[in-house]
N, C-alpha and C positions, 0 to 999 in steps of 0.2 A: 314134331313134338306134340304130345297130347295137350290140348288147350286147357283142360281142367288142372293139370299139373302146373302149367305156366302161370296160371292165375292164383295158385296157392290153395286150391280146393281139394276135393277128395283124392286121397292117396298120396298127397305130397307131404313134405316135411312141414311141421307147424312153424309159423312165423313168430319169432319172439317179440316181446314188447319193445325191445331196443330197436329191432329192425323196422317195426311199424312206425316208431316215432322218429326215426332218422329221415330227415327231409333232404332232398337234393334240389338245388336251384340251378337251372341252366342259364348261363349268360353268354353273350358273344362279345369278345374283346378283340378289337381290330380284325374282325372276320373269323376269329378262332373260337370254337365252342369251349367253354370252361364250366366246371361244376363247382359249386360252393355249398356249404352245409348250413348257412344262415341267411336270413332275408334282408339284412342291412349290410351294405358294403361301404367302407370308408374310402376317402381319397387315396390313402396309402395302399390299401388292399387292392384297389383297381390298378394302381401304378405297378404293384408287384405282379399282378396277373399279366399285365401288358409287357413289362420289362423285368423279368426275373433277374435278380442279381444286380440291379441298377445301383449306381453310386448313391450313398445316403443323402447327398445334397441335391439329388435330381429333383427337378420340378416338372410337372406334367400339365398339359392342357387336355382336360377331359370333358367330353360331352356325352350325353346319354339319351336314349329314347326308349319308349315302352316300359318305363318304370312305373311303380305304384305311387302316383302323386298327381298334383294339379297340372294343368296345361298339357294334358295328354301324356304325362309322365316324361316330358322332354325338358332338358336343362343342361346346365354346366355344373360340374362338380369342382369346387374350389378347395384349396388346402384347408384341412380341419373339418370339412363337410362329410356327410354320409348320405346315402340314398337307399330307400327301401325298394327292393327289386321284386319282380313277379316270379312265379314258379318257373316259367319259361318265357323267353323272348326279350328280356331286357338286353339292350345293345349298348356297348361303350366304344367310343373312338378316343384313343389315347395317343398323344404324341409328346415327345420330350420337348420341353420349353426352355429356351435360353434365358438366363438371368440377365437383366440389363440394368 
């Protein structure tokens, strides 16, 4: 493939404003790459990425690394919380938690 076309330069189709402004963030959830279109993920959104179609009453234990924040971007996401992610590399480990 011609490299100039791949980069959107001479001879390629023009890139529209909507395509330029659409951002894609790559996160890894339980070892699987996922793409999202916004830079802040909530507890529920991460749970949905990990376990699509889960029961509405499901609770999760969520830890993350390489996020955009203090302590190296490492922490625990609790119900009602959200975390700002990086463009690439934020990782989540999610497991279903039992209610006791």
